[in-house]
C-alpha positions as CSV (number, residue, x, y, z in Angstrom):
1,X,12.6,22.8,29.0
2,X,12.3,24.2,25.4
3,X,12.2,22.7,22.0
4,X,15.7,23.3,20.6
5,X,15.6,21.8,17.2
6,X,13.2,20.0,14.8
7,X,14.4,18.3,11.7
8,X,13.1,15.7,9.2
9,X,15.0,13.4,6.8
10,X,13.6,11.4,3.9
11,X,14.2,7.7,3.9
12,X,14.5,5.4,0.9
13,X,15.3,1.7,0.7
14,X,15.1,-0.8,-2.1
15,X,12.8,-3.7,-1.6
16,X,11.8,-7.0,-3.2
17,X,8.9,-6.1,-5.5
18,X,7.8,-9.7,-5.8
19,X,7.4,-10.2,-2.1
20,X,5.9,-6.8,-1.5
21,X,3.2,-7.2,-4.2
22,X,-0.2,-7.9,-2.6
23,X,0.7,-6.2,0.7
24,X,0.7,-2.8,2.2
25,X,2.2,-0.1,0.1
26,X,2.3,-2.4,-3.0
27,X,-1.1,-4.0,-3.2
28,X,-1.1,-4.2,-7.0
29,X,1.3,-5.0,-9.8
30,X,2.9,-1.8,-11.2
31,X,3.4,-0.8,-14.8
32,X,6.9,-0.4,-16.2
33,X,8.7,2.9,-16.3
34,X,11.9,4.8,-15.7
35,X,10.7,6.5,-12.5
36,X,10.5,4.8,-9.1
37,X,6.9,6.1,-9.0
38,X,4.6,4.0,-11.2
39,X,1.0,3.6,-11.9
40,X,-0.9,0.5,-10.6
41,X,-1.8,-1.8,-13.5
42,X,-5.6,-1.6,-13.0
43,X,-6.4,1.8,-11.4
44,X,-4.9,5.3,-11.4
45,X,-2.8,5.4,-8.3
46,X,0.9,5.9,-8.0
47,X,3.1,3.6,-5.9
48,X,6.8,3.6,-5.3
49,X,9.0,0.7,-6.1
50,X,11.0,1.6,-3.0
51,X,10.3,1.7,0.7
52,X,9.9,5.4,1.5
53,X,9.1,7.3,4.7
54,X,9.9,10.6,6.5
55,X,11.7,10.4,9.9
56,X,11.4,13.3,12.3
57,X,13.8,14.2,15.2
58,X,12.9,16.7,17.9
59,X,15.6,17.7,20.4
60,X,15.0,19.6,23.7
61,X,17.5,22.0,25.1
62,X,18.2,19.4,27.8
63,X,19.6,17.2,25.0
64,X,16.7,14.7,25.2
65,X,15.7,13.5,21.7
66,X,12.3,12.2,20.5
67,X,11.7,10.3,17.2
68,X,8.6,10.5,15.1
69,X,7.6,9.6,11.5
70,X,5.2,10.9,8.9
71,X,3.4,8.6,6.5
72,X,5.2,9.4,3.3
73,X,5.1,6.4,0.9
74,X,5.9,8.7,-2.0
75,X,8.1,11.8,-2.1
76,X,9.0,11.9,1.6
77,X,11.0,15.1,0.7
78,X,7.7,17.0,0.7
79,X,6.7,16.2,4.3
80,X,10.3,16.8,5.3
81,X,10.2,20.2,3.7
82,X,7.1,21.1,5.7
83,X,8.7,20.1,8.9
84,X,12.0,21.8,8.2
85,X,10.7,25.1,6.8
86,X,7.3,25.6,8.5
87,X,6.8,23.5,11.6
88,X,10.3,24.2,12.9
89,X,9.5,27.9,12.6
90,X,6.2,27.4,14.3
91,X,7.3,25.7,17.5
92,X,11.1,25.8,17.9
93,X,11.9,27.7,21.1
94,X,8.5,26.9,22.6
95,X,8.4,25.5,26.1
96,X,7.7,21.8,26.4
97,X,6.6,20.2,29.7
98,X,5.8,16.7,28.5
99,X,2.1,16.9,29.4
100,X,-0.8,15.8,27.2
101,X,-2.2,19.3,27.4
102,X,1.2,20.7,26.3
103,X,1.3,18.3,23.3
104,X,-2.2,19.2,22.3
105,X,-1.4,22.9,22.5
106,X,1.6,22.4,20.2
107,X,-0.6,20.4,17.8
108,X,-3.0,23.3,17.5
109,X,-0.1,25.7,17.0
110,X,1.2,23.7,14.1
111,X,-2.3,23.1,12.6
112,X,-3.1,26.8,12.9
113,X,0.1,27.9,11.1
114,X,-1.4,27.3,7.6
115,X,-5.1,26.6,8.1
116,X,-6.1,30.0,6.8
117,X,-4.3,29.2,3.6
118,X,-6.3,26.0,3.2
119,X,-3.6,23.5,4.4
120,X,-5.8,21.4,6.6
121,X,-4.9,18.0,5.2
122,X,-2.4,16.2,3.0
123,X,1.3,16.7,3.3
124,X,0.9,19.4,5.9
125,X,-0.9,17.1,8.3
126,X,1.4,14.2,7.6
127,X,4.3,16.4,8.7
128,X,2.4,17.5,11.8
129,X,1.8,13.9,12.6
130,X,5.5,13.1,12.4
131,X,6.3,15.9,14.9
132,X,3.4,14.9,17.1
133,X,4.8,11.3,17.4
134,X,8.2,12.7,18.4
135,X,6.6,14.9,21.1
136,X,4.8,11.9,22.6
137,X,8.1,10.0,22.5
138,X,9.7,12.8,24.4
139,X,6.8,13.0,26.9
140,X,7.2,9.3,27.7
141,X,11.0,9.7,28.1
142,X,10.5,12.7,30.4
143,X,8.1,10.7,32.6
144,X,10.1,7.5,32.4
145,X,7.0,5.7,31.0
146,X,6.0,4.1,27.8
147,X,3.4,6.0,25.7
148,X,0.9,3.3,26.4
149,X,1.5,3.8,30.1
150,X,1.0,7.5,29.7
151,X,-2.3,6.7,28.0
152,X,-3.2,4.2,30.8
153,X,-3.4,1.3,28.5
154,X,-4.2,-2.0,30.1
155,X,-2.9,-4.3,27.4
156,X,0.6,-5.7,26.9
157,X,-0.2,-7.6,23.7
158,X,-2.2,-6.2,20.7
159,X,-3.9,-8.7,18.5
160,X,-3.0,-8.3,14.8
161,X,-4.5,-9.3,11.4
162,X,-2.4,-10.2,8.4
163,X,-2.5,-7.4,5.8
164,X,-2.4,-8.8,2.3
165,X,-1.0,-12.0,0.8
166,X,2.9,-11.9,0.7
167,X,3.9,-12.7,-2.8
168,X,0.3,-12.0,-4.0
169,X,-1.1,-15.5,-3.6
170,X,-3.0,-17.2,-0.8
171,X,0.0,-19.6,-0.3
172,X,1.9,-16.5,1.0
173,X,-0.4,-16.5,4.0
174,X,0.2,-20.1,5.1
175,X,3.2,-19.5,7.4
176,X,1.3,-16.7,9.1
177,X,-1.8,-18.8,9.6
178,X,0.5,-21.4,11.1
179,X,1.8,-18.8,13.6
180,X,-1.7,-18.2,14.8
181,X,-3.2,-15.4,12.6
182,X,-6.9,-15.9,12.4
183,X,-7.8,-12.7,10.4
184,X,-6.5,-11.7,6.9
185,X,-7.2,-8.8,4.6
186,X,-7.2,-9.2,0.8
187,X,-6.6,-6.4,-1.7
188,X,-8.9,-6.1,-4.7
189,X,-5.9,-5.5,-7.0
190,X,-7.3,-6.6,-10.3
191,X,-10.5,-8.4,-11.3
192,X,-13.4,-9.6,-9.2
193,X,-12.9,-13.2,-10.3
194,X,-9.4,-13.2,-9.0
195,X,-10.4,-11.6,-5.8
196,X,-13.1,-14.1,-5.1
197,X,-10.9,-17.0,-6.1
198,X,-8.2,-15.8,-3.6
199,X,-10.9,-15.4,-1.0
200,X,-12.3,-18.9,-1.4
201,X,-8.8,-20.5,-1.5
202,X,-7.8,-18.6,1.6
203,X,-11.1,-19.5,3.4
204,X,-10.3,-23.2,2.9
205,X,-7.0,-22.7,4.7
206,X,-8.7,-21.0,7.7
207,X,-10.6,-22.7,10.5
208,X,-13.5,-20.2,10.7
209,X,-15.6,-18.0,8.5
210,X,-16.1,-14.3,8.9
211,X,-12.4,-13.5,9.4
212,X,-11.4,-12.3,5.9
213,X,-11.7,-8.6,5.0
214,X,-11.5,-7.0,1.5
215,X,-9.7,-3.7,0.7
216,X,-11.2,-2.3,-2.5
217,X,-8.5,0.4,-2.7
218,X,-11.1,3.1,-3.5
219,X,-11.7,1.7,-7.0
220,X,-15.3,0.7,-6.9
221,X,-18.3,2.7,-8.1
222,X,-21.6,2.6,-6.3
223,X,-22.9,0.2,-9.0
224,X,-20.0,-2.1,-9.0
225,X,-20.0,-2.1,-5.2
226,X,-23.6,-3.3,-5.2
227,X,-22.7,-6.1,-7.7
228,X,-19.8,-7.2,-5.4
229,X,-21.7,-6.9,-2.2
230,X,-23.8,-10.2,-2.4
231,X,-20.6,-12.2,-3.1
232,X,-19.0,-10.7,0.0
233,X,-22.1,-11.3,2.1
234,X,-22.4,-14.9,1.0
235,X,-18.8,-15.4,2.2
236,X,-19.3,-13.5,5.5
237,X,-16.6,-10.9,4.7
238,X,-15.3,-9.2,7.9
239,X,-15.5,-5.8,6.2
240,X,-15.2,-4.0,2.9
241,X,-12.5,-1.3,3.1
242,X,-12.2,1.9,1.1
243,X,-14.8,1.0,-1.5
244,X,-15.6,4.3,-3.2
245,X,-13.9,7.6,-4.1
246,X,-12.7,9.0,-0.7
247,X,-14.3,12.4,-1.2
248,X,-17.9,11.2,-1.0
249,X,-19.5,10.7,2.5
250,X,-23.0,10.5,1.0
251,X,-22.1,7.6,-1.4
252,X,-20.4,5.7,1.4
253,X,-23.4,6.2,3.7
254,X,-25.8,5.0,1.0
255,X,-23.7,1.9,0.4
256,X,-23.4,1.2,4.1
257,X,-27.3,1.2,4.3
258,X,-27.6,-1.0,1.2
259,X,-25.3,-3.9,2.0
260,X,-24.8,-6.2,5.0
261,X,-21.0,-6.2,5.0
262,X,-19.6,-3.5,7.3
263,X,-17.6,-0.7,5.7
264,X,-14.2,0.4,6.9
265,X,-12.6,3.7,5.9
266,X,-10.2,6.2,7.4
267,X,-6.6,5.9,6.1
268,X,-7.1,8.9,3.8
269,X,-8.2,11.3,6.4
270,X,-6.0,13.2,8.9
271,X,-8.5,14.9,11.3
272,X,-11.9,14.7,13.0
273,X,-12.8,17.6,10.8
274,X,-12.3,15.5,7.6
275,X,-14.1,12.5,9.1
276,X,-17.0,14.4,10.6
277,X,-19.2,14.2,7.5
278,X,-18.6,10.4,7.3
279,X,-19.4,10.0,11.0
280,X,-22.6,12.1,10.7
281,X,-23.8,10.2,7.6
282,X,-23.3,6.8,9.2
283,X,-20.8,5.9,6.4
284,X,-18.7,3.2,8.3
285,X,-18.7,0.6,11.0
286,X,-14.9,0.7,11.3
287,X,-12.6,3.7,11.3
288,X,-9.0,3.3,10.3
289,X,-6.8,6.2,11.4
290,X,-3.2,6.0,10.2
291,X,-0.9,7.3,13.0
292,X,1.6,8.6,10.5
293,X,-1.2,10.9,9.2
294,X,-3.1,11.7,12.3
295,X,-0.4,11.6,15.0
296,X,-1.4,10.3,18.4
297,X,-3.1,13.5,19.4
298,X,-5.6,13.7,16.6
299,X,-5.8,9.9,16.5
300,X,-7.2,10.0,20.0
301,X,-9.8,12.6,19.1
302,X,-10.9,10.4,16.2
303,X,-11.1,7.4,18.5
304,X,-13.2,9.3,21.0
305,X,-15.6,10.5,18.2
306,X,-15.9,6.9,16.9
307,X,-16.6,5.5,20.4
308,X,-19.4,8.0,20.9
309,X,-21.0,6.6,17.8
310,X,-20.4,2.9,18.5
311,X,-17.8,2.7,15.7
312,X,-14.8,0.3,16.1
313,X,-11.2,1.5,15.6
314,X,-8.8,-0.6,13.5
315,X,-5.7,1.5,12.9
316,X,-4.1,1.5,9.4
317,X,-0.5,0.5,9.2
318,X,1.2,0.8,5.8
319,X,4.8,1.6,4.8
320,X,6.5,2.7,8.0
321,X,9.6,2.4,10.1
322,X,9.7,1.9,13.9
323,X,8.4,5.2,15.3
324,X,5.2,5.0,13.3
325,X,4.5,1.3,13.9
326,X,5.3,1.6,17.6
327,X,3.0,4.6,17.9
328,X,0.2,2.5,16.3
329,X,0.8,-0.3,18.8
330,X,0.7,2.0,21.8
331,X,-2.3,3.8,20.5
332,X,-4.3,0.6,19.7
333,X,-3.5,-0.8,23.2
334,X,-4.9,2.3,24.8
335,X,-8.1,2.7,22.7
336,X,-11.0,0.7,24.3
337,X,-12.9,0.3,21.0
338,X,-9.9,-1.2,19.2
339,X,-9.7,-5.0,19.0
340,X,-6.9,-5.5,16.5
341,X,-4.1,-3.8,14.5
342,X,-2.9,-4.2,10.9
343,X,0.3,-6.3,10.4
344,X,2.4,-6.5,7.3
345,X,5.4,-8.9,7.7
346,X,7.5,-7.2,5.0
347,X,7.1,-3.8,6.6
348,X,7.9,-4.9,10.1
349,X,10.9,-6.9,8.9
350,X,12.3,-3.8,7.1
351,X,11.6,-1.5,10.1
352,X,13.5,-3.8,12.4
353,X,16.7,-3.5,10.3
354,X,16.9,0.1,11.5
355,X,15.9,-0.2,15.1
356,X,18.2,-0.7,18.1
357,X,15.6,-3.1,19.6
358,X,13.2,-4.8,17.2
359,X,9.5,-4.6,17.2
360,X,8.3,-8.0,18.6
361,X,5.5,-10.3,17.9
362,X,4.0,-12.9,20.2
363,X,2.3,-15.3,17.8
364,X,-0.4,-13.2,16.1
365,X,0.0,-10.2,18.5
366,X,2.3,-7.2,18.7
367,X,4.2,-6.9,22.0
368,X,3.6,-3.4,23.3
369,X,7.0,-1.8,23.7
370,X,7.8,-1.2,27.4
371,X,10.7,1.3,27.1
372,X,10.3,5.0,27.8
373,X,8.3,6.9,25.1
374,X,7.6,4.9,21.9
375,X,10.2,2.4,23.0
376,X,12.1,2.4,19.8
377,X,15.4,3.9,18.7
378,X,16.4,4.5,15.1
379,X,19.9,3.6,14.0
380,X,22.1,3.2,10.8
381,X,20.7,6.4,9.3
């Protein structure tokens, strides 16, 4: 069989900004403005007021179709343009046998297309990830197996942690704690006092210590991180995520040596090449690949590199529809050094509106889809 056609389409949907605040994709309050893309109130990062992503469709000459998705929370048109103008030219017409080796060869073909021009990260790799997920979906469908079965995963349920506080207050976590969630991540979206107050309130609602993580959203400095560190240590924080500017492996390594709370990083990096300096420097105890940025192929390489260094894998899941979330579930279920996966109720609820079969939860765990490929089909688009 051959790859007949590759195409990507941008996806936009309105969402409830109040409910989304404090969770993945909208961790902070946004400033006003005419554009859908707005600055966060307390740090220089753009977020969208909408739910945005890039869907990828790969069709074989047999008529079989695979679905993928690129992580594209802002301007999904950019990732789609890369798919439609560059990646389609790179691999349309190529043979596809549905093997892991075949998918890896196509990944390298796409990666090599622009690497000599410096396109080894960012939107280029997001687009490659979207195509990669679609190829894995096709491989599973060709074999009549789920992706997790192709990866020889032994788990049918994947434990999850609650990402953020729906509505931006600890009270938003209460229904999810009642459903059995025992781990929660807080976003450091404004001041330290508010963060610690939310931490303490949430801790009183939970049965055990050591199960609350903090995502600093890359907004700390080495000095402010050291000031915050004793507060997190005294509260037995599960991890401190994305503390410093994402470019500096050395600063993260120095912080990891100086504090007792484990560091978690990884959502901003697409390849082992980008993460290698952080691995070598000992800059983290948890690595957080985002499958909409790494794809399954490179995500597995990252997981293997982490396992060799005794680093745990906790995949990042942010704004995403079904293909990306399902890929993360299959991937997590197959990675031996992965104990849990990020869960955002608003994101999963939105994704399920556009799926033939919904992504399912069993208490505080994802149910690994059993259908062929990723086990999800996109509709109403």
